[in-house]
TORNUKOL-578147 format. One line per field, with one value per atom (N, C-alpha, C): x negated, y negated, z negated; residue number from 1; atom name; residue in one letter. Coordinates in steps of 0.1 Angstrom, whole numbers, plus 5000, padded with zeros to 4 digits. Example, Ala and Ser with C-alpha at 12.3 -4.5 7.8 and 13.67 -1.06 7.14 Angstrom:
% TORNUKOL-578147
east: 4868:4877:4868:4872:4863:4871
north: 5057:5045:5033:5022:5011:5000
up: 4922:4922:4922:4929:4929:4921
i: 1:1:1:2:2:2
at: N:CA:C:N:CA:C
aa: A:A:A:S:S:S
% end
This chain:
% TORNUKOL-578147
east: 5255:5237:5233:5226:5215:5209:5215:5202:5190:5188:5172:5164:5170:5162:5149:5161:5150:5148:5147:5141:5125:5120:5107:5106:5116:5113:5100:5087:5078:5067:5067:5059:5046:5036:5026:5016:5014:5017:5001:4998:4981:4986:4985:4990:4971:4965:4948:4960:4952:4956:4963:4974:4982:4981:4972:4969:4977:4987:4990:5001:5002:5007:5020:5019:5026:5026:5010:5004:5014:5016:5020:5038:5042:5062:5063:5050:5058:5051:5041:5039:5053:5058:5070:5084:5088:5093:5093:5079:5079:5081:5078:5084:5099:5107:5119:5127:5121:5121:5122:5112:5111:5096:5084:5073:5066:5054:5045:5034:5029:5021:5009:4998:4986:4982:4976:4974:4956:4950:4939:4935:4923:4916:4906:4894:4881:4887:4888:4887:4900:4891:4902:4910:4905:4916:4927:4930:4940:4948:4940:4951:4956:4949:4963:4969:4967:4982:4991:4985:4995:5004:4998:5001:5012:5018:5022:5035:5029:5045:5047:5043:5053:5059:5052:5061:5071:5070:5080:5093:5086:5097:5104:5101:5107:5111:5099:5098:5095:5085:5074:5063:5056:5041:5036:5025:5020:5008:4997:4981:4976:4963:4952:4937:4929:4917:4911:4901:4891:4884:4881:4874:4872:4862:4861:4863:4875:4879:4870:4862:4844:4836:4838:4825:4834:4822:4832:4828:4822:4818:4829:4831:4847:4853:4859:4870:4870:4863:4858:4862:4861:4864:4874:4881:4892:4908:4903:4912:4904:4899:4899:4906:4902:4914:4924:4932:4947:4949:4942:4943:4948:4939:4942:4956:4954:4966:4981:4974:4994:4993:4985:4993:4987:4991:4990:4995:4988:4987:5001:5009:5013:5017:5016:5012:5003:4993:4991:4993:4994:4996:4978:4979:4967:4973:4969:4976:4962:4955:4939:4940:4932:4920:4927:4917:4923:4916:4922:4922:4914:4905:4897:4897:4905:4904:4892:4884:4875:4879:4875:4874:4867:4868:4858:4848:4846:4835:4822:4832:4820:4822:4828:4836:4820:4819:4807:4800:4799:4797:4795:4786:4793:4800:4812:4825:4835:4827:4836:4828:4819:4819:4828:4827:4834:4849:4852:4868:4866:4860:4858:4859:4849:4846:4864:4872:4874:4893:4894:4906:4914:4895:4894:4885:4874:4870:4872:4876:4878:4899:4901:4912:4908:4899:4890:4892:4880:4874:4884:4897:4906:4913:4918:4924:4915:4899:4892:4895:4892:4888:4910:4914:4930:4937:4934:4933:4928:4916:4912:4920:4921:4937:4945:4954:4965:4969:4954:4953:4954:4946:4945:4963:4970:4986:4990:4992:4998:5009:5005:5021:5011:5015:5011:5017:5013:5019:5011:5008:4997:5006:5002:5012:5006:5000:4988:4996:4992:4996:4992:4993:4991:4998:5000:5005:5009:5020:5026:5012:5001:4991:4982:4991:4983:4984:4995:5003:5000:5004:5009:4999:4991:4976:4985:4977:4986:4981:4990:4984:4974:4977:4960:4949:4942:4928:4926:4918:4916:4917:4923:4929:4919:4911:4908:4898:4893:4892:4902:4912:4925:4930:4934:4940:4933:4921:4911:4913:4913:4909:4925:4935:4945:4954:4946:4946:4941:4930:4920:4936:4934:4944:4955:4959:4975:4968:4953:4949:4944:4943:4932:4945:4958:4967:4977:4978:4974:4968:4959:4949:4946:4948:4950:4958:4971:4983:4984:4975:4975:4966:4953:4948:4948:4965:4965:4976:4984:5000:4997:4987:4992:4991:4988:4986:4995:5006:5018:5015:5003:5000:5014:5023:5020:5015:5013:5006:5015:5019:5023:5018:5019:5021:5031:5032:5038:5031:5042:5030:5042:5043:5050:5051:5055:5053:5050:5048:5044:5055:5055:5064:5062:5070:5071:5068:5057:5046:5049:5046:5042:5032:5022:5009:5009:5016:5017:5025:5035:5047:5037:5027:5022:5009:5006:4998:5012:5019:5033:5034:5035:5043:5028:5018:5006:5008:5012:5010:5026:5033:5046:5044:5034:5036:5024:5013:5010:5018:5024:5031:5047:5043:5055:5072:5071:5089:5089:5098:5101:5099:5094:5091:5105:5115:5127:5126:5125:5127:5113:5101:5089:5092:5099:5102:5108:5123:5133:5123:5113:5107:5097:5088:5085:5092:5104:5113:5119:5123:5126:5119:5110:5105:5109:5116:5121:5132:5143:5156:5165:5160:5167:5166:5158:5157:5153:5145:5139:5130:5123:5110:5116:5111:5105:5106:5108:5109:5104:5094:5087:5097:5112:5124:5120:5119:5120:5112:5094:5086:5088:5093:5095:5101:5114:5123:5116:5112:5102:5093:5088:5071:5082:5092:5098:5102:5109:5114:5105:5094:5081:5076:5076:5067:5074:5092:5103:5105:5111:5112:5118:5129:5138:5128:5114:5108:5094:5100:5086:5086:5090:5093:5085:5083:5084:5066:5058:5042:5035:5027:5017:5023:5038:5041:5040:5040:5039:5054:5060:5071:5073:5082:5081:5095:5087:5097:5095:5099:5094:5108:5119:5130:5128:5125:5128:5118:5102:5093:5086:5083:5078:5087:5096:5109:5105:5102:5106:5086:5082:5064:5058
north: 4965:4961:4953:4938:4926:4930:4915:4921:4915:4907:4903:4920:4928:4941:4946:4934:4932:4925:4913:4897:4896:4888:4890:4875:4868:4849:4847:4839:4833:4846:4854:4865:4864:4865:4858:4877:4883:4893:4892:4900:4898:4910:4911:4924:4922:4933:4934:4945:4943:4947:4941:4925:4921:4913:4917:4914:4922:4926:4938:4950:4956:4971:4965:4981:4979:4973:4971:4961:4948:4941:4931:4926:4937:4946:4942:4946:4950:4934:4929:4909:4906:4908:4900:4903:4915:4922:4912:4910:4913:4893:4892:4868:4868:4878:4877:4884:4887:4892:4879:4868:4857:4854:4865:4867:4851:4849:4842:4849:4847:4863:4855:4861:4858:4873:4872:4883:4883:4895:4897:4906:4908:4916:4910:4916:4911:4900:4902:4892:4876:4869:4852:4854:4856:4857:4864:4877:4883:4878:4871:4865:4857:4846:4830:4833:4847:4854:4854:4860:4868:4860:4852:4839:4834:4825:4821:4832:4844:4854:4851:4858:4854:4845:4828:4820:4815:4821:4822:4830:4842:4851:4852:4842:4837:4820:4817:4800:4795:4805:4804:4807:4799:4791:4810:4808:4820:4818:4825:4824:4837:4836:4843:4838:4851:4856:4861:4859:4868:4874:4888:4898:4907:4920:4931:4941:4944:4954:4965:4967:4983:4972:4963:4953:4944:4948:4949:4930:4926:4905:4904:4903:4901:4900:4917:4918:4912:4907:4895:4884:4879:4869:4868:4873:4877:4876:4879:4878:4861:4860:4851:4836:4834:4831:4834:4841:4846:4837:4838:4833:4819:4813:4798:4792:4800:4799:4800:4815:4818:4810:4805:4805:4817:4827:4842:4849:4868:4879:4889:4894:4908:4916:4918:4922:4928:4940:4946:4951:4949:4963:4961:4979:4985:4987:4982:4988:4988:4984:4986:5001:5008:5016:5018:5027:5037:5050:5050:5066:5070:5072:5081:5094:5099:5115:5119:5129:5138:5149:5155:5176:5177:5187:5184:5193:5208:5207:5199:5190:5176:5164:5163:5151:5140:5127:5124:5111:5118:5120:5100:5093:5082:5074:5084:5074:5079:5092:5097:5092:5086:5077:5061:5061:5045:5051:5054:5061:5060:5068:5070:5055:5046:5036:5023:5024:5014:5020:5039:5042:5046:5051:5053:5043:5039:5031:5018:5012:5000:4995:5009:5011:5007:5016:5018:4998:5000:4984:4976:4974:4962:4967:4984:4981:4980:4979:4983:4957:4955:4936:4934:4941:4930:4941:4952:4961:4951:4946:4941:4923:4921:4905:4910:4918:4927:4934:4937:4941:4928:4923:4904:4902:4904:4896:4901:4918:4929:4927:4930:4937:4932:4943:4938:4956:4949:4962:4968:4977:4984:4995:4989:4997:5000:5013:5019:5026:5023:5025:5043:5053:5066:5071:5085:5091:5108:5110:5122:5131:5127:5133:5134:5128:5130:5143:5147:5162:5173:5173:5181:5179:5188:5189:5189:5187:5182:5198:5206:5216:5214:5201:5204:5196:5198:5195:5175:5172:5156:5149:5152:5148:5149:5155:5156:5143:5132:5121:5116:5116:5110:5116:5131:5134:5135:5140:5138:5126:5112:5100:5098:5099:5097:5108:5123:5131:5120:5117:5106:5099:5091:5082:5083:5098:5103:5104:5107:5113:5106:5092:5080:5072:5072:5066:5072:5085:5091:5091:5093:5088:5073:5064:5052:5047:5057:5055:5056:5068:5075:5064:5058:5051:5033:5032:5021:5013:5024:5031:5021:5025:5014:5005:4996:4979:4974:4982:4977:4978:4983:4982:4996:4995:5007:5008:5022:5021:5034:5034:5039:5035:5051:5050:5052:5051:5054:5058:5072:5080:5086:5072:5076:5085:5085:5092:5088:5092:5088:5071:5062:5051:5038:5040:5024:5013:5010:4996:4991:4974:4969:4976:4977:4979:4991:5004:5017:5018:5010:5010:5016:4999:5001:5016:5024:5035:5050:5046:5058:5057:5036:5038:5044:5043:5055:5066:5073:5089:5095:5085:5087:5089:5073:5077:5090:5092:5105:5114:5116:5131:5126:5121:5120:5117:5109:5109:5094:5089:5074:5072:5058:5064:5059:5060:5062:5078:5084:5101:5101:5102:5099:5104:5086:5086:5099:5101:5112:5123:5128:5138:5137:5133:5132:5127:5129:5131:5140:5143:5160:5167:5167:5175:5174:5162:5160:5163:5165:5165:5157:5143:5136:5136:5137:5138:5123:5116:5100:5100:5089:5084:5072:5072:5064:5046:5037:5021:5014:5001:4994:4995:4994:4982:4994:5005:5017:5020:5015:5018:5001:4992:4979:4978:4989:4989:4997:5003:5012:5005:4997:4987:4976:4976:4965:4964:4980:4986:4985:4990:4998:4984:4974:4956:4951:4954:4953:4958:4946:4954:4966:4967:4978:4993:4992:5004:5004:4998:4996:5004:5014:5022:5041:5032:5046:5041:5052:5052:5069:5064:5081:5084:5076:5092:5085:5095:5090:5089:5081:5081:5077:5091:5094:5093:5079:5073:5085:5096:5101:5110:5113:5111:5129:5135:5147:5156:5149:5162:5168:5160:5170:5173:5178:5188:5199:5197:5208:5215:5209:5208:5214
up: 4859:4856:4865:4855:4856:4870:4875:4892:4889:4867:4868:4864:4869:4868:4884:4893:4906:4906:4898:4899:4896:4907:4908:4907:4899:4915:4898:4901:4894:4885:4895:4895:4906:4895:4908:4914:4922:4927:4940:4941:4943:4954:4970:4976:4984:4990:4990:5001:5016:5029:5035:5029:5031:5044:5053:5067:5076:5078:5088:5079:5087:5084:5071:5071:5057:5040:5039:5033:5033:5044:5050:5048:5052:5050:5034:5029:5010:5006:5009:5005:5011:5022:5024:5017:5018:5003:4991:4986:4976:4969:4982:4983:4983:4992:4998:4979:4970:4956:4949:4946:4942:4943:4943:4937:4944:4935:4945:4943:4963:4969:4973:4970:4979:4983:4998:5005:5006:5004:5006:5016:5023:5032:5037:5047:5050:5060:5068:5075:5077:5078:5080:5084:5100:5111:5107:5106:5106:5092:5080:5073:5078:5083:5086:5098:5103:5112:5102:5088:5081:5078:5072:5064:5068:5083:5092:5097:5098:5102:5094:5079:5063:5062:5064:5060:5070:5083:5093:5087:5088:5080:5069:5064:5046:5038:5056:5045:5032:5026:5017:5020:5012:5014:5010:5012:5010:5007:4997:4998:5001:5006:5008:5004:5001:5002:5005:5015:5022:5012:5015:5009:5007:5004:5006:4995:4991:4977:4976:4982:4982:4974:4975:4967:4953:4946:4929:4929:4932:4935:4938:4950:4962:4953:4947:4939:4927:4919:4905:4909:4922:4926:4931:4939:4935:4927:4918:4907:4901:4896:4898:4905:4919:4932:4931:4925:4926:4912:4901:4891:4890:4902:4898:4909:4918:4930:4920:4916:4915:4899:4893:4879:4873:4872:4870:4875:4870:4882:4876:4877:4867:4876:4891:4901:4912:4915:4925:4929:4945:4957:4967:4961:4970:4981:4993:5002:5013:5012:5019:5023:5034:5041:5055:5058:5077:5072:5086:5087:5105:5095:5112:5115:5126:5128:5131:5126:5132:5127:5129:5127:5120:5109:5096:5103:5115:5114:5118:5121:5134:5124:5113:5103:5108:5113:5107:5092:5087:5074:5070:5080:5075:5075:5084:5087:5069:5067:5054:5043:5040:5034:5034:5045:5042:5047:5044:5037:5026:5022:5007:5001:5005:4999:5004:5011:5020:5010:5011:5009:4990:4985:4970:4961:4968:4960:4954:4963:4966:4958:4950:4941:4934:4927:4913:4907:4919:4916:4913:4918:4918:4907:4903:4887:4879:4879:4870:4869:4873:4871:4870:4884:4877:4865:4856:4846:4840:4833:4826:4823:4833:4833:4822:4828:4825:4815:4803:4790:4787:4788:4780:4781:4785:4791:4785:4784:4774:4787:4799:4810:4820:4832:4846:4855:4864:4876:4886:4890:4899:4909:4918:4933:4939:4946:4952:4959:4976:4986:4988:4990:4990:5004:5006:5018:5010:5022:5018:5020:5026:5025:5014:5011:4996:4985:4991:4987:4996:5011:5017:5035:5033:5044:5060:5065:5084:5095:5101:5101:5115:5116:5131:5122:5130:5126:5126:5120:5121:5106:5103:5090:5078:5074:5065:5056:5064:5053:5045:5052:5053:5040:5045:5029:5023:5019:5006:5001:5004:5001:4994:5000:4994:4985:4982:4976:4962:4961:4947:4947:4953:4955:4940:4943:4935:4918:4920:4908:4899:4908:4903:4895:4903:4896:4885:4887:4869:4862:4864:4854:4851:4855:4851:4846:4848:4844:4825:4825:4810:4805:4804:4802:4801:4810:4809:4802:4797:4795:4782:4769:4758:4756:4766:4769:4779:4781:4791:4805:4805:4823:4831:4833:4843:4861:4860:4875:4886:4892:4904:4917:4926:4936:4948:4962:4971:4980:4984:4993:5002:5013:5024:5035:5045:5056:5068:5079:5092:5089:5096:5094:5107:5117:5126:5120:5118:5113:5132:5130:5142:5147:5140:5141:5150:5143:5152:5164:5163:5173:5189:5196:5201:5210:5188:5193:5196:5189:5198:5207:5210:5229:5241:5233:5241:5241:5234:5228:5237:5234:5247:5256:5260:5275:5277:5271:5275:5272:5265:5265:5275:5286:5295:5291:5281:5272:5267:5266:5267:5248:5244:5233:5221:5226:5215:5215:5227:5222:5213:5218:5208:5191:5193:5181:5167:5183:5171:5174:5180:5178:5165:5164:5152:5140:5138:5127:5127:5135:5131:5122:5118:5111:5095:5093:5075:5075:5063:5066:5073:5069:5076:5089:5096:5109:5119:5110:5117:5106:5119:5111:5103:5092:5080:5097:5088:5087:5077:5078:5069:5056:5055:5047:5041:5045:5038:5024:5030:5017:5007:5014:5007:4998:5000:4986:4977:4982:4969:4961:4971:4961:4954:4960:4946:4935:4936:4927:4914:4920:4914:4906:4910:4909:4900:4897:4891:4875:4868:4849:4853:4869:4862:4863:4868:4866:4850:4846:4835:4824:4828:4817:4824:4836:4847:4849:4850:4850:4856:4860:4870:4874:4884:4897:4909:4918:4930:4939:4942:4947:4961:4968:4985:4989:4999:5007:5022:5022:5035:5039:5040:5050:5043:5031:5029:5028:5033:5041:5030:5018:5002:4996:4996:4997:5000:5015:5023:5021:5026:5031:5019
i: 1:1:1:2:2:2:3:3:3:4:4:4:5:5:5:6:6:6:7:7:7:8:8:8:9:9:9:10:10:10:11:11:11:12:12:12:13:13:13:14:14:14:15:15:15:16:16:16:17:17:17:18:18:18:19:19:19:20:20:20:21:21:21:22:22:22:23:23:23:24:24:24:25:25:25:26:26:26:27:27:27:28:28:28:29:29:29:30:30:30:31:31:31:32:32:32:33:33:33:34:34:34:35:35:35:36:36:36:37:37:37:38:38:38:39:39:39:40:40:40:41:41:41:42:42:42:43:43:43:44:44:44:45:45:45:46:46:46:47:47:47:48:48:48:49:49:49:50:50:50:51:51:51:52:52:52:53:53:53:54:54:54:55:55:55:56:56:56:57:57:57:58:58:58:59:59:59:60:60:60:61:61:61:62:62:62:63:63:63:64:64:64:65:65:65:66:66:66:67:67:67:68:68:68:69:69:69:70:70:70:71:71:71:72:72:72:73:73:73:74:74:74:75:75:75:76:76:76:77:77:77:78:78:78:79:79:79:80:80:80:81:81:81:82:82:82:83:83:83:84:84:84:85:85:85:86:86:86:87:87:87:88:88:88:89:89:89:90:90:90:91:91:91:92:92:92:93:93:93:94:94:94:95:95:95:96:96:96:97:97:97:98:98:98:99:99:99:100:100:100:101:101:101:102:102:102:103:103:103:104:104:104:105:105:105:106:106:106:107:107:107:108:108:108:109:109:109:110:110:110:111:111:111:112:112:112:113:113:113:114:114:114:115:115:115:116:116:116:117:117:117:118:118:118:119:119:119:120:120:120:121:121:121:122:122:122:123:123:123:124:124:124:125:125:125:126:126:126:127:127:127:128:128:128:129:129:129:130:130:130:131:131:131:132:132:132:133:133:133:134:134:134:135:135:135:136:136:136:137:137:137:138:138:138:139:139:139:140:140:140:141:141:141:142:142:142:143:143:143:144:144:144:145:145:145:146:146:146:147:147:147:148:148:148:149:149:149:150:150:150:151:151:151:152:152:152:153:153:153:154:154:154:155:155:155:156:156:156:157:157:157:158:158:158:159:159:159:160:160:160:161:161:161:162:162:162:163:163:163:164:164:164:165:165:165:166:166:166:167:167:167:168:168:168:169:169:169:170:170:170:171:171:171:172:172:172:173:173:173:174:174:174:175:175:175:176:176:176:177:177:177:178:178:178:179:179:179:180:180:180:181:181:181:182:182:182:183:183:183:184:184:184:185:185:185:186:186:186:187:187:187:188:188:188:189:189:189:190:190:190:191:191:191:192:192:192:193:193:193:194:194:194:195:195:195:196:196:196:197:197:197:198:198:198:199:199:199:200:200:200:201:201:201:202:202:202:203:203:203:204:204:204:205:205:205:206:206:206:207:207:207:208:208:208:209:209:209:210:210:210:211:211:211:212:212:212:213:213:213:214:214:214:215:215:215:216:216:216:217:217:217:218:218:218:219:219:219:220:220:220:221:221:221:222:222:222:223:223:223:224:224:224:225:225:225:226:226:226:227:227:227:228:228:228:229:229:229:230:230:230:231:231:231:232:232:232:233:233:233:234:234:234:235:235:235:236:236:236:237:237:237:238:238:238:239:239:239:240:240:240:241:241:241:242:242:242:243:243:243:244:244:244:245:245:245:246:246:246:247:247:247:248:248:248:249:249:249:250:250:250:251:251:251:252:252:252:253:253:253:254:254:254:255:255:255:256:256:256:257:257:257:258:258:258:259:259:259:260:260:260:261:261:261:262:262:262:263:263:263:264:264:264:265:265:265:266:266:266:267:267:267
at: N:CA:C:N:CA:C:N:CA:C:N:CA:C:N:CA:C:N:CA:C:N:CA:C:N:CA:C:N:CA:C:N:CA:C:N:CA:C:N:CA:C:N:CA:C:N:CA:C:N:CA:C:N:CA:C:N:CA:C:N:CA:C:N:CA:C:N:CA:C:N:CA:C:N:CA:C:N:CA:C:N:CA:C:N:CA:C:N:CA:C:N:CA:C:N:CA:C:N:CA:C:N:CA:C:N:CA:C:N:CA:C:N:CA:C:N:CA:C:N:CA:C:N:CA:C:N:CA:C:N:CA:C:N:CA:C:N:CA:C:N:CA:C:N:CA:C:N:CA:C:N:CA:C:N:CA:C:N:CA:C:N:CA:C:N:CA:C:N:CA:C:N:CA:C:N:CA:C:N:CA:C:N:CA:C:N:CA:C:N:CA:C:N:CA:C:N:CA:C:N:CA:C:N:CA:C:N:CA:C:N:CA:C:N:CA:C:N:CA:C:N:CA:C:N:CA:C:N:CA:C:N:CA:C:N:CA:C:N:CA:C:N:CA:C:N:CA:C:N:CA:C:N:CA:C:N:CA:C:N:CA:C:N:CA:C:N:CA:C:N:CA:C:N:CA:C:N:CA:C:N:CA:C:N:CA:C:N:CA:C:N:CA:C:N:CA:C:N:CA:C:N:CA:C:N:CA:C:N:CA:C:N:CA:C:N:CA:C:N:CA:C:N:CA:C:N:CA:C:N:CA:C:N:CA:C:N:CA:C:N:CA:C:N:CA:C:N:CA:C:N:CA:C:N:CA:C:N:CA:C:N:CA:C:N:CA:C:N:CA:C:N:CA:C:N:CA:C:N:CA:C:N:CA:C:N:CA:C:N:CA:C:N:CA:C:N:CA:C:N:CA:C:N:CA:C:N:CA:C:N:CA:C:N:CA:C:N:CA:C:N:CA:C:N:CA:C:N:CA:C:N:CA:C:N:CA:C:N:CA:C:N:CA:C:N:CA:C:N:CA:C:N:CA:C:N:CA:C:N:CA:C:N:CA:C:N:CA:C:N:CA:C:N:CA:C:N:CA:C:N:CA:C:N:CA:C:N:CA:C:N:CA:C:N:CA:C:N:CA:C:N:CA:C:N:CA:C:N:CA:C:N:CA:C:N:CA:C:N:CA:C:N:CA:C:N:CA:C:N:CA:C:N:CA:C:N:CA:C:N:CA:C:N:CA:C:N:CA:C:N:CA:C:N:CA:C:N:CA:C:N:CA:C:N:CA:C:N:CA:C:N:CA:C:N:CA:C:N:CA:C:N:CA:C:N:CA:C:N:CA:C:N:CA:C:N:CA:C:N:CA:C:N:CA:C:N:CA:C:N:CA:C:N:CA:C:N:CA:C:N:CA:C:N:CA:C:N:CA:C:N:CA:C:N:CA:C:N:CA:C:N:CA:C:N:CA:C:N:CA:C:N:CA:C:N:CA:C:N:CA:C:N:CA:C:N:CA:C:N:CA:C:N:CA:C:N:CA:C:N:CA:C:N:CA:C:N:CA:C:N:CA:C:N:CA:C:N:CA:C:N:CA:C:N:CA:C:N:CA:C:N:CA:C:N:CA:C:N:CA:C:N:CA:C:N:CA:C:N:CA:C:N:CA:C:N:CA:C:N:CA:C:N:CA:C:N:CA:C:N:CA:C:N:CA:C:N:CA:C:N:CA:C:N:CA:C:N:CA:C:N:CA:C:N:CA:C:N:CA:C:N:CA:C:N:CA:C:N:CA:C:N:CA:C:N:CA:C:N:CA:C:N:CA:C:N:CA:C:N:CA:C:N:CA:C:N:CA:C:N:CA:C:N:CA:C:N:CA:C:N:CA:C:N:CA:C:N:CA:C:N:CA:C:N:CA:C:N:CA:C:N:CA:C:N:CA:C:N:CA:C:N:CA:C:N:CA:C:N:CA:C:N:CA:C:N:CA:C:N:CA:C:N:CA:C:N:CA:C:N:CA:C:N:CA:C:N:CA:C:N:CA:C:N:CA:C:N:CA:C:N:CA:C:N:CA:C:N:CA:C:N:CA:C:N:CA:C:N:CA:C:N:CA:C
aa: M:M:M:S:S:S:N:N:N:K:K:K:L:L:L:F:F:F:D:D:D:L:L:L:T:T:T:G:G:G:K:K:K:G:G:G:A:A:A:V:V:V:V:V:V:I:I:I:G:G:G:G:G:G:A:A:A:G:G:G:G:G:G:L:L:L:G:G:G:Q:Q:Q:A:A:A:I:I:I:A:A:A:Q:Q:Q:G:G:G:L:L:L:I:I:I:E:E:E:A:A:A:G:G:G:A:A:A:K:K:K:V:V:V:L:L:L:I:I:I:S:S:S:S:S:S:R:R:R:K:K:K:E:E:E:D:D:D:A:A:A:L:L:L:K:K:K:K:K:K:A:A:A:Q:Q:Q:E:E:E:E:E:E:L:L:L:K:K:K:A:A:A:A:A:A:T:T:T:G:G:G:K:K:K:S:S:S:V:V:V:E:E:E:Y:Y:Y:A:A:A:A:A:A:G:G:G:D:D:D:A:A:A:S:S:S:V:V:V:E:E:E:A:A:A:D:D:D:V:V:V:E:E:E:A:A:A:L:L:L:V:V:V:K:K:K:T:T:T:A:A:A:L:L:L:A:A:A:K:K:K:L:L:L:G:G:G:D:D:D:V:V:V:T:T:T:I:I:I:L:L:L:V:V:V:N:N:N:A:A:A:Q:Q:Q:G:G:G:F:F:F:N:N:N:K:K:K:K:K:K:Q:Q:Q:D:D:D:A:A:A:L:L:L:D:D:D:F:F:F:D:D:D:I:I:I:D:D:D:V:V:V:F:F:F:R:R:R:Q:Q:Q:M:M:M:L:L:L:D:D:D:A:A:A:N:N:N:I:I:I:T:T:T:S:S:S:F:F:F:M:M:M:I:I:I:S:S:S:A:A:A:K:K:K:H:H:H:F:F:F:G:G:G:R:R:R:H:H:H:F:F:F:K:K:K:E:E:E:T:T:T:G:G:G:Y:Y:Y:G:G:G:K:K:K:I:I:I:I:I:I:N:N:N:L:L:L:S:S:S:S:S:S:V:V:V:R:R:R:G:G:G:K:K:K:I:I:I:A:A:A:T:T:T:K:K:K:G:G:G:T:T:T:G:G:G:N:N:N:A:A:A:G:G:G:Y:Y:Y:C:C:C:A:A:A:T:T:T:K:K:K:G:G:G:A:A:A:V:V:V:D:D:D:M:M:M:L:L:L:T:T:T:K:K:K:Q:Q:Q:I:I:I:A:A:A:S:S:S:E:E:E:F:F:F:G:G:G:P:P:P:F:F:F:G:G:G:V:V:V:T:T:T:V:V:V:N:N:N:A:A:A:I:I:I:G:G:G:P:P:P:N:N:N:I:I:I:T:T:T:A:A:A:T:T:T:P:P:P:M:M:M:M:M:M:V:V:V:S:S:S:V:V:V:F:F:F:E:E:E:K:K:K:R:R:R:A:A:A:A:A:A:D:D:D:A:A:A:G:G:G:V:V:V:S:S:S:I:I:I:E:E:E:Q:Q:Q:Y:Y:Y:L:L:L:K:K:K:Q:Q:Q:Q:Q:Q:G:G:G:E:E:E:G:G:G:N:N:N:P:P:P:M:M:M:R:R:R:K:K:K:M:M:M:G:G:G:D:D:D:P:P:P:V:V:V:D:D:D:I:I:I:V:V:V:G:G:G:T:T:T:A:A:A:V:V:V:F:F:F:L:L:L:A:A:A:A:A:A:P:P:P:A:A:A:S:S:S:D:D:D:F:F:F:M:M:M:T:T:T:G:G:G:N:N:N:I:I:I:L:L:L:Y:Y:Y:P:P:P:D:D:D:G:G:G:G:G:G:L:L:L:T:T:T:A:A:A:I:I:I:G:G:G
% end
């Protein structure tokens, strides 16, 4: 089998939400697979930090552009900037968004609306404008970062906003896949389980301390709920993203892939 199936050499990729967490990990994976990458986020200082870290990790230069993906004018500008800096764009990764845990009975509706804007409206806007470019060129890859929580609710309280927006990402992915398929664009999503990103490790350390256990014990406990009995690492999500960005997945569209240790198999 030819390794060209997974070769991204020379491909232009934009990773929105690429200044940290899974977005930055995916950006690194795409660079290592040969892609030219531009990362985008709202905060320029975070982008500069991520740019330096990606250069140190890969030895490759990384472009960036600041902007709010929930603002249509910012995304229109991002398309132009990406094309100018990368030469062409064939891969779009939507990894932006946030979670604010509040009980449904007391959920601040202004926060809920902010989550809708960041977690789903921005995905629609970016798909719309990058999709227009992909239609012109006859080829493109859109990869949306979803979650197992788009399919499985949590037993406890606090995740009404997150589950609702991730469920919306899943259906947006399927519908846009249906609409964009005729002009050669694939649209898929990745639904990870809770993952030990560098940003989350500090959160886990605090939770472990509050529970009176070591971080190692805490991570083991968190992984006990899935068949593989462990928590995911960023590399588990990165491999899925590279596959969806590569020619190997050219006939796959409208799917949500779950690097989740088997949670959705039993959930």
